[in-house]
MARNURO-389575 format. One record per atom (N, C-alpha, C, O): x, y, z. Coordinates in steps of 0.2 Angstrom, whole numbers, plus 5000, padded with zeros to 4 digits. Layout:
REM MARNURO-389575
XYZ/...
//
This chain:
REM MARNURO-389575
500449945000/500150005000/500450065000/500950075004/500350124995/500650174995/500550225002/500050225005/501050255005/500950295011/500350345011/499950355016/500250365005/499550405005/498850365006/498350385008/498950295005/498350245006/498250225012/497750195013/498850245017/498750205023/498250225028/497950285027/497950185032/497450205036/497650205044/498050165046/497450245048/497650245055/497250175058/496850135055/497550175063/497350105067/496550115068/496150075068/496450185070/495750195072/495250185066/494650155067/495450215061/495050205055/494950125054/494450105052/495450095054/495550015051/495049985056/494649935054/495050005063/494649965067/493949975066/493549935065/493750035065/493050075064/492750035058/492250015058/493150035052/492949995046/492849925047/492349895044/493249895051/493049825054/492349815056/491949775054/492349865062/491749855066/491249875061/490749835062/491149925057/490549935053/490349885049/489749875048/490949845045/490749785041/490749725045/490949675042/490649715051/490749655056/490249595053/490449535054/489749615051/489249565048/489449525042/489449465041/489849575038/490049535032/490749505033/490849455030/491149535038/491849495039/491649435043/492049385041/491149435048/491049365050/491049305047/491149255049/490849315040/490649255035/491349225034/491349165032/491949265034/492549235032/492949205038/493549175037/492749215044/493049195050/493149105049/492649075048/493749085050/493949015049/493848985056/493548925057/494049025062/493948995069/493549035072/493649095072/492849015075/492349055078/492749085084/493149055087/492549145085/492849185091/492649155097/493049155102/492049115098/491949095104/492349035106/492549025112/492549005101/493148945102/493648975105/493948945110/493949035103/494549065105/494449095111/494849085115/493849125113/493849165119/493349145124/493249185129/492949085123/492449065127/491849095126/491849145122/491249075129/490649095128/490549175130/490849195135/490249215126/490249295127/490749325125/490749385125/491349295123/491949335121/491849375116/491649365110/492149445117/492149485112/492849505110/493149535114/493149495103/493649515102/493949585102/493549625099/494449605104/494649675105/494449715098/494149765099/494549685092/494449725087/493649735085/493449765080/493249695089/492549695088/492249755093/491649775092/492649775098/492349815103/492349895100/492649915096/491849925103/491749995101/492050035107/492050005112/492350085107/492650135111/492250185112/492150235107/491850185118/491350225121/491650285126/492150265130/491350345125/491450395130/490750415133/490250405131/490850445139/490250475142/490350555142/490850585145/489850595140/489850665141/489250675146/488650675144/489450685152/488950685158/488850615160/488550575158/489450605166/489550535170/489150525175/489050465177/488750575178/488350575184/487650565182/487550575177/487150555188/486550555186/486250515181/486550455181/485950525177/485550485171/486250455167/486250395164/486850495167/487350465163/487650405166/487850365162/487550385173/487750325175/487450255172/487850205171/486850265171/486550205167/486650205160/486650145156/486750265157/486750275150/487350245147/487350215141/487850255152/488550245148/488650165150/488850125146/488350145155/488350075159/488050025154/488249975152/487350045152/487050005147/487250005140/487149955137/487550055139/487850055132/488550005132/488749975127/488850005137/489349965138/489249875137/489649835135/488549865138/488349795137/488649755141/488949715138/488649755149/489049725153/489749715151/490049655152/490149765149/490949755147/490949735140/491549725137/490449715137/490549705129/490949745125/491349725121/490749815126/491149875124/491549895128/491549875134/492049945127/492649965130/492450045132/492350075127/492350065138/492250135140/492950155140/493350135145/493250205137/493850225137/493950305140/494450325141/493450335140/493450405144/492750415146/492250395144/492950465151/492250495154/492350565156/492750585159/491750615154/491850685155/491250695159/490750675159/491450745164/490950775169/491350835172/491950845174/490950885173/491150955176/491150945184/491350995187/490950885187/491150875194/491150805196/490650775197/491750775196/491750715198/491750685205/491850625207/491450745209/491450725216/490850705218/490750675223/490350715214/489650695215/489450615213/489750565214/488850615210/488550545208/489150515201/489150455200/489450555199/489850535193/490450495196/490850465192/490550485203/491050435206/490850365204/491250325203/490150365204/489950285202/490250265195/490350205194/490250315190/490450295183/491150275184/491450235180/491550315188/492350305188/492350235192/492850195190/492050215196/491950135199/491750095194/492050045193/491350115190/491150065184/491650045180/491849985178/492050105178/492450105172/493150135175/493250185172/493550105180/494150125182/494650145177/495050195178/494650105172/495150125167/495150185163/495650205160/494550215163/494350275159/494750335161/494950345166/494950365155/495250435156/494650485157/494150495154/494850525162/494350575165/494550645162/495150665162/493950685160/493950745157/493450785160/492950765162/493650855161/493150905162/492650935157/492050955157/493150945151/492850975145/492850925139/493350885137/492250925136/492150865132/492450885125/492650835121/492550945123/492950975118/493750945118/493950915113/493950945125/494650925124/494650845124/495050815120/494250815127/494050745126/494050715120/494350665119/493750745115/493550725108/494050745104/494250715099/494350795106/495050815101/495650775103/496050755099/495650755110/496350705111/496250645110/496650615107/495650615111/495450545110/495150525104/494550525103/495550515099/495350515093/494950445090/494650435085/495050395095/495050335094/494250315097/493950255097/493950365099/493250355102/492850355096/492950385091/492350295097/491850285091/491250315092/490950345088/491050315099/490350345101/490250375107/490750355111/489850415108/489750455115/489050445117/488550455113/488950435124/488250455127/488350515129/488850535132/487750565128/487750635131/487250635136/486650615134/487350645143/486850645148/486950705152/486850705158/487050765150/487150825152/486450865154/485950845151/486550915158/485850965156/485650985150/486151005147/485150995148/484751005142/485151065138/485251055132/485451115141/485751165137/486451145133/486651165128/486651095136/487251065132/487251005128/487650985124/486450985127/486450925122/486650945115/486950915111/486351005113/486651025106/487251035105/487551005100/487551095109/488351095107/488751035108/489151025104/488650995112/489050925113/488950875108/489450845106/488350875106/488150825100/488450855093/488650815089/488450905092/488650935086/489350925087/489550885083/489750945092/490450935091/490650865090/491050855086/490350815093/490450755092/490250725085/490650695082/489750745082/489550715075/490050755070/490050725065/490250815071/490750845067/491350805067/491750815062/491550775071/492050725072/491950645070/492350605071/491350645068/491150575066/490950535070/490850475068/490750545077/490650505082/489850495081/489550535080/489650425083/488950405084/488750445091/489150465095/488050465091/487950495098/487250465100/486850455096/487250455108/486650445110/486450505116/486850525121/485950545114/485850595118/485250585122/484750555120/485250625129/484750615132/484050655130/484150695126/483550645132/483050695131/482950755135/483250745140/482650805133/482450815126/483050815122/483550835125/483050795116/483650795111/484050855111/484650855110/483550915111/484050985111/483651035116/483051015119/483951085117/483651145121/483151185117/482751215120/483251185111/482751225106/482651195100/483051155099/482151225097/482051195090/482451195085/482551155081/482751255084/483351265079/483851205080/484151175075/484051185086/484551135087/484351075085/484651035081/483651055087/483450995084/483350985077/483450935074/483251045074/483251025066/483951025064/484150995059/484451055067/485251055064/485450985066/485850955062/485350955071/485650895073/485350845069/485650795067/484650845066/484350795063/484750795056/484950745053/484750845054/485150855047/485850835047/486150795043/486150855052/486950835054/486950755054/487450735051/486550725057/486550645058/486550625051/487050585048/486150635048/486150615040/486850635037/487150585035/487050695036/487550715032/488150675035/488550655031/488150675040/488850635044/488750565043/489250525045/488150535042/488150465042/488250425048/488550375047/488050455054/488250435061/487450395063/486950405060/487550355068/487050305071/486950355077/487450375080/486250375077/486050405084/485350395087/484950365083/485250405093/484750385098/484650425102/485150445106/484050445103/483850495109/483650445115/483450395114/483750475121/483650435127/483050445130/482950465135/482450425125/481750425129/481650335128/481350305124/481950305133/481950235133/481350205132/481250155128/480850225135/480150195134/479950175126/479550135125/480150215121/480050205115/480250145112/480050125106/480750105116/480950025114/480549985118/480649925118/479950005121/479649955125/479149915120/478749955117/479249865120/478749815116/477949825116/477649805111/477749845123/477049855124/476849915119/476249925118/477249955116/476950005112/476749975106/476350005103/476949925104/476649885098/475949875099/475549875094/475749855105/475049845106/474649915105/474149905102/474749975108/474450025106/474550045098/474050075096/475050035095/474950045088/474549995084/474250015079/474449945087/473949885083/473249915085/472749905081/473149945091/472249975092/472250025087/471750025084/472750065087/472650125081/472650105075/472150125071/472950065072/472950035065/472350005063/472150005057/472049955069/471449915068/470849955066/470449935062/470850005068/470250065066/469650045071/469050065070/469850005076/469349995081/469050055085/468550055087/469450105085/469250175089/468950225084/468650275086/468950205077/468650255072/469150315072/469650315074/468850365069/469350425069/469550455075/469050475080/470150455076/470350495081/470550565080/470850585076/470250605085/470350685085/470650715090/470850775089/470750675097/470950715102/471450675106/471450615106/471950705108/472450665112/472550715119/472550775118/472550685125/472650725132/473250695135/473250635136/473750745136/474350725140/474450765145/474350825144/474650735151/474750775157/475350735161/475550675160/475550775166/476050755170/476050795177/475850855178/476350755183/476350785188/476950825190/477050845196/477350835185/478050875185/477750945185/477150955183/478150995187/478850995190/478850965198/478350965202/479450925198/479550905205/480150925208/480550885211/480450995206/480851035207/480751115208/480251135204/481051155212/480851215211/480651245205/481051245200/480151275204/479951305197/479451365199/479251375205/479351415195/478851465194/479151525200/478751575201/479651525203/479851575207/480351615204/480551605198/480651675208/481151705206/481951665205/482051625208/482351685200/482951655199/483351665206/483351725208/483651605208/484151615214/484751665213/484951685208/484951685219/485451735219/486151705218/486351655222/486551735215/487251705214/487651705221/487451755224/488051665223/488451655228/489251625228/489451575230/489551665224/490151635221/490651605226/491051565225/490551635233/491051595238/490851535240/491151505243/490251515237/489951455239/490251395235/490151335236/490451415229/490551365223/491051305226/491651315229/490751245225/491251185227/491951185223/491951205217/492351175226/493051175222/493051125216/493351145211/492751065216/492751015212/492351035205/492451005200/491951085206/491551105201/491751145196/491951195197/491751125188/491951175184/491451215181/491151205176/491251275185/490651315184/490651335177/490151315174/491251365174/491251395168/490951345163/490551355158/491251275164/491051215158/490451205160/490151175155/490151215166/489451195167/488951245163/488551225160/489151305164/488651365161/488751335153/488251325150/489351315150/489251295143/489051365139/489351415140/488551355134/488251405129/487851455133/487651515131/487751445139/487251485142/487651555145/488251545146/487451605147/487651675148/488051665154/487851635159/488651695154/489151705160/488851735166/488651795166/488851695172/488551735178/489051695183/489251635182/489051725189/489451695195/489051635197/488551625195/489451595201/489151535204/488551535207/488551575212/488051515206/487351505208/487151445212/487151395208/486951445218/486851385222/486151365219/485751395215/486051295220/485251275219/485151255210/484651245208/485651265207/485651245200/485951175199/485651125198/486551175199/486951105198/486851075204/487051105209/486650995205/486550965199/485850945196/485650905192/485450975199/484750955197/484251015196/483851005191/484251065199/483651115199/483751165195/483451215195/484151145189/484251195183/483651185179/483551215173/483251135180/482751115175/482151155173/481851155168/482151205178/481551265178/481751335175/481351375174/482351335173/482551405171/482851395164/483151345162/482651435159/482651425151/483351435149/483551415144/483851465153/484551465150/484751395150/485151375146/484551355155/484851285157/484251225154/484451185150/483751235156/483151175156/482651185152/482651245149/482151145151/481651145146/481051135150/480551125147/480951135158/480451135161/480151065161/480451025160/479451055163/479150995163/479150965157/479250905156/478951005152/478950975145/479550945142/479450895138/480150965144/480650945142/481050875146/481450835144/480750875152/480850815157/480450755155/480750705154/479850755154/479450705152/479050705145/478650665143/479050765143/478750765136/478850725131/478450705127/479550705131/479850655125/479650595127/479750545123/479450575133/479150515135/478450505133/478150455130/478050565136/477250555135/477050575128/476650535124/477350625126/477050645118/477250595113/476950585108/477850555115/478050505110/477550465108/477550435103/477150445113/476650395112/476150415106/476250385101/475750465107/475350485101/475750505095/475450495089/476250545096/476650565090/476850505085/476850515079/477050455089/477250395085/476750355082/476850335076/476250335086/475750295085/475250325079/475050285075/475150385079/474750425075/475050445070/474650475065/475750445068/476050475063/476050545062/476150575057/476050575067/476050665067/476750685064/477250655063/476750745063/477250785061/477250855065/476950855070/477550905062/477650965065/476950985066/476550975061/476751025072/476051055073/475951115069/476451145066/475351125068/475251195064/475051255068/475051305065/474951245075/474851305080/474951275086/474851215087/475051335091/475151315098/474851375102/474951435100/474551355107/474351405112/474351395119/474451335121/474451425123/474551415131/474151455136/473951515134/474051435142/474051475147/474451455154/474551395154/474651485158/475051465163/474851485170/474451545171/474951455175/474751475182/475251525185/475851525183/474851555189/475351615192/475551615198/475151585202/476051645202/476151655209/476151715211/476451765208/475751735216/475651805217/476151825223/476251785228/476451885223/476951905229/476451935235/475851935234/476851955240/476551975245/476052045244/475652065248/476252085238/475852145237/475252115232/474952155229/475152055232/474552035228/474552065221/474152095218/475152055218/475252075211/475552005208/475951975211/475351985201/475651915199/476351925198/476651975195/476651875200/477451875199/477551825192/477451765193/477851855187/477951835180/478651835180/478951885180/478951775178/479651765178/479851745172/479851685170/480051785167/480151765160/480851725159/480951695154/481251725165/481851685164/481751615166/482251575165/481151605169/481051525170/480351505168/479951545166/480251435169/479551405167/479151415172/479351405178/478451415171/477851425176/477751375181/478051315179/477451375187/477251315191/476951275188/476951215190/476451295183/475951255180/475751275173/475851335171/475651235169/475451265161/474951215158/474951155158/474551255153/474151215148/474351235142/474351285140/474451175138/474551195130/474151155126/473951105128/474051185120/473651155115/473951165109/474051225106/474051095106/474451095099/473851065094/473451025096/473951095088/473551065083/473951035077/474451065076/473750985075/473950955069/473650935062/472950925063/473950925058/473450905051/473350835053/473550805057/472850815049/472550735049/473050695046/473350715041/473150645048/473650595046/473250525043/472650525044/473550485040/473350425038/473050375043/472650335041/473350385049/473250355055/472650375059/472250335062/472550445059/472050475063/471450495059/470950495061/471450495052/471050515048/470650575048/470150585045/470850625054/470550685055/471050725058/471550695061/471050795059/471450835063/471450815069/470950785072/472150825073/472150815080/472250865085/472750905084/471850875089/471950915095/472350885101/472050835103/472950905103/473350885108/473450935113/473650985111/473250915120/473250965124/473750935130/473650875132/474150965132/474650955137/474550995144/474451055143/474550965149/474551005156/475050975160/475250915160/475351025165/475851005170/475651035177/475151065178/476151025181/475951055188/475551005192/475351025198/475250945189/474850915193/474250915191/473750875192/474050955186/473350965183/473250905177/473650905172/472650875178/472550825174/471850825171/471450865173/471750795165/471050795162/470450765166/470550735171/469850775165/469350745169/469350675167/469550655161/469050625171/469050565170/468450545164/467850575164/468650515160/468150495155/467550455156/467650395157/467050465155/466450425157/466450345155/466150305159/466750335150/466950265146/467450225151/467450165151/467750265155/468250225160/467950215166/467750265169/467950165168/467750155176/467950195181/468550205181/467550225185/467850275190/468350245194/468750285196/468350185196/468950155200/469550135196/469950095199/469550155190/470150135186/470550205186/470350255187/471250195186/471750245184/471650265178/471550225173/471750325176/471950345168/472650365168/472950395173/472850345163/473750345162/473950305167/473750245168/474450325171/474850275176/474650275182/474050295183/475050245187/474750245193/474550305197/474850355197/473950305201/473650365203/473550425198/473550485200/473450405192/473250455187/473850515187/473650575186/474450505189/474850555190/475150575183/475250635183/475250535179/475550555172/475150505168/474950455169/475050535161/474750485157/474650515150/474850565148/474250475146/473950485139/473350455138/473250405139/472950505134/472350475132/472250485126/472250545124/472150435122/472050435114/471350435113/471150385115/470950465111/470250485111/469950475103/470150515099/469550415102/469250405095/468550415096/468250425101/468250415090/467450415091/467150355093/466550355093/467550295094/467250235096/467550205103/467450155105/467950245105/468450225111/469050275113/469150325111/469250235117/469950275121/470450235123/470350185126/471050255121/471650215124/472050255129/472150315128/472050225134/472450255142/473150215143/473150155143/473650265143/474150235144/474650285147/474350335149/475350265148/475750315152/476550315150/476750275146/476850345154/477550345152/477950275156/477650235160/478550285155/478950225158/479250235164/479850225164/479150255169/479550265175/479450225180/479650165179/479150245185/479050205191/478450155191/478250115195/478050165185/477550135184/477550095177/477750125173/477150035176/477250005169/476750045165/476350075166/476950025158/476550055153/475750045153/475350085153/475649975153/475049945155/474549975150/474150015153/474649975144/474050005139/473349975140/473349915140/472850015140/472149985140/471750025136/471750085135/471249985132/470850005128/470150005130/470049945133/469650055129/469050045132/468550075126/468550135124/468250025123/467750035118/467050055120/466750045126/466650095116/466050125118/465450055118/464950065122/465650005115/465249945116/465349905122/465049855123/465749925126/465949885133/466549845132/466749815137/466849835127/467449795125/468049835129/468149895128/468449795133/469049825136/469649775135/469549715135/470149795132/470749765131/471349795136/471449855136/471749755139/472249775144/472849745142/472849685139/473449775142/474049755142/474249715149/473749715153/474749675150/474949635155/474949685161/475049745161/474849655168/474849685174/475549715175/475649765177/476049665173/476749695175/477149675168/477049625164/477649715168/478049715161/478649655162/479049655167/478749625157/479349575158/479949605154/479949605148/480349635158/480949675155/481649655158/481949685162/481849605155/482449585159/483049615157/483549605160/482949665151/483549705150/483449775152/482949805150/484049815155/483849875157/483649915152/483849915147/483149955154/482750015149/482649985142/482850015137/482349925143/482249895137/482649895130/482449895124/483349885132/483949885128/483949945123/484249935118/483649995126/483750065122/484450075120/484550095114/484850065125/485550095123/485950035119/486250055113/485949975121/486149925117/485949925110/486349915106/485349925108/485049935101/485549985099/485749965093/485650035101/486050085098/486750065095/487050075090/487050025101/487750005099/487749955095/488249955092/487249905094/487149855090/487049895083/487349865078/486749935082/486649975076/487250005073/487350005067/487550035078/488250065076/488750005073/489050015068/488649945076/489049905073/488949875067/489349845063/488249875066/487949835060/488149895054/488249875048/488049965055/488250005050/487650065049/487050045049/487850115047/487350175045/486950145039/487250115034/486250145040/485750125035/485650045035/485350015030/485850015040/485849945041/485149925044/484849975047/484749865043/484049855046/484149865052/483649885055/484649865057/484749865065/484649945064/484249975068/484949985061/484950055061/484250075060/484050115064/483950055055/483250085053/482750065058/482150095058/482950015062/482449975067/482450025074/482150015079/482950075074/483050095081/482350145081/482150185076/482050155088/481450185089/481650255090/481050295090/482150295091/482250355092/482950385088/483350425091/482950365083/483550395079/483350465077/482750475077/483750515076/483750575075/483150605069/482850655069/483150555064/482650565060/481850565062/481450595058/481750535067/481150535071/481150575077/480750625078/481650565081/481750605087/481750675086/481550715090/482050705081/482150775079/481550805079/481350855082/481050785074/480350815073/479950815080/479550865081/479950755083/479650745089/479750795095/479350815098/480450805095/480750845100/480450925098/480250965102/480550925092/480251005091/479551015093/479351065095/479050965092/478550975094/478350985102/477951025104/478750945105/478850955112/479051015114/478751045119/479551055111/479851115113/479451175110/479551235112/478851155105/478451205103/478051225108/477751285108/477951185114/477551195120/477851255124/477551295127/478551245124/478951295128/479051355124/479151405128/478951355117/478951425114/478351465115/478351525115/477751425116/477051465117/477151485124/476751525126/477451445129/477551475136/477951545137/477751595140/478451545133/478951595134/478651655130/478851715131/478351645124/477851695121/477351715125/477251775124/476951685130/476551705133/476751755138/476351785141/477351745140/477651795146/477851875143/478051915146/477851875137/478051925133/477751985136/477151975136/477952045137/477552115139/477852165137/478452155136/477652215136/477752285135/477352335137/476752325139/477652405137/477152465139/476752485133/477052505128/476152485134/475652505129/475652585129/475852615134/475252625124/475252685125/474952725130/475052785130/474552695134/474352725140/474852715147/474752735153/475452685145/475952685150/475852615154/476152615159/475452575152/475252515156/475552455153/475652455147/475752405156/476052335154/475552295152/475052275155/475652275145/475252225142/475552165140/476152165139/475252105140/475552035138/475252025131/474652015129/475752045126/475552055119/475551985116/475251975111/475951925119/475951865116/475451815117/475551755116/474951845120/474551785122/473951785117/473351825116/474151745113/473751725106/473851655103/474451625105/473551625100/473651575095/474151585091/474151625086/474751545091/475251555088/475251505081/475251445082/475351535075/475351495070/476051475067/476551515067/476151405066/476851385065/476951355058/476551315055/477451385054/477651355048/478251315050/478751335050/478051245051/478651195053/479251185048/479751185050/479051185041/479551185036/480051235037/480651215036/479751305039/480251355038/480451375046/480751425046/480251335051/480451355058/480251425059/480651475061/479551445058/479351515060/478651515061/478251485059/478551565067/477951585068/477751635064/478051685063/477151635062/477051675056/476551745058/476551795054/476351745064/475951785066/476051835073/475651865075/476751825075/476951865080/477751855079/478051805082/478051895076/478751905075/479151885081/479451835081/478951925086/479351925093/479451855095/479951835098/479051815094/479051745096/479551705093/479751655096/479851715088/480451685085/481051695088/481551655086/481051735092/481751745096/481851665100/482451645101/481251635102/481351575106/481451515101/481451455103/481451525095/481551465091/482251435092/482351375092/482851485092/483451465095/483651505101/483251525105/484451515102/484651545106/485251585105/485451585099/485651615108/486251645108/486751605112/486551585118/487351605109/487851555113/488451595114/488651645111/488751575120/489451595121/489951565117/489851515115/490451605115/490951575111/491251525114/491451515120/491351475108/491651405110/491051355111/491251295113/490451375111/489951325113/489251335107/488751315108/489551365102/489051385096/488751315093/489051265092/488051315092/487751275087/487551305081/487251275077/
//
């Protein structure tokens, strides 16, 4: 081979992994003979890394390693003094980094990364990784804003990398039961979906906490935690969890569970971008009995309405409502009064409502999916009382890893339930609710010197062009501004 034709070791190994299915046909000695049952040759292993090694990142990278079948060579976290210590214990030979950019630039033999950071870092980290040809698994919501979701979806195809969003319930086989009920036509035309949650379960709807730089833990790389967000002094009660309620970092209740709940009707009804969004929010009153509006953060509760065009599966336009803060829809007459709607204690759930019946189901958290069908003629069909799930999180991470090995465009890749070609548009729909909330908070002084809320209207959405067509000011929330070094 001429010098210009030589491949690096990493390239050679990646090509081998990508074509493993073909290469296996020419092995003379089976690998299990050489290494025993369950043995994986080093050349077959993926080199994995985690961006965000604590919290949800612990299980994401552990499940992606498939009990040591794959090799975890690097861990990145802004604070290894907290829960991220568990990932160090799980992978003691992994190299540690605070900055994912340094990790990806230095360790060029990384094949794929899991990204389990706060929401505002998802887009910048995934973009940086995909630009370098890395396959990515990104926690839900896929991104912090609509523009990022559109960009990552396009980039995944351009870079030909295998992707998966971390809404593991999408790989739950019981969703097939919901899909069959929809496809069977038993429910007639479906025109309405109701989705609700008991979130937030963190502080939300109040004034932003005050910075206290003297209290910053020595181990925390605060500047890296801020990432693309505006530079501010260390502020307690944000890291590691309570960031969710503030727009610079999180995406509120919708971002936390919307990609679990809304996924069910979005997938089974074949929905695409909504055509409109509107909302109302709960308010907190101050001691002066004036409403306290905090445009920098999500409200304590909200009610969202999204409208969708008819699909082949729904046969009619769809009205989807979302409510959070513990507000749930009324109990339908067709469902017995002593039955929960959605999940356990009716705390989270989805109702898919047709002219002949209702499907009741929920997210996959502390309670099982347990889909239930209630028809007007009295017919009831239920899923199993308990789910048989021997593999963690329905194998959602392993399926991503297997698809990487099979190669981009393989049947394994096409079978993934939340690759970005699907997860991107679905995430955009979830984040449309937040765009409506943030527009609802817009206010200005009118000609009489009074403050008026001018964004409280039905917002018309041109999904193809990512634009609100009847309130230009609302389009500022389609994307965001970025600090240098963290642009998307």
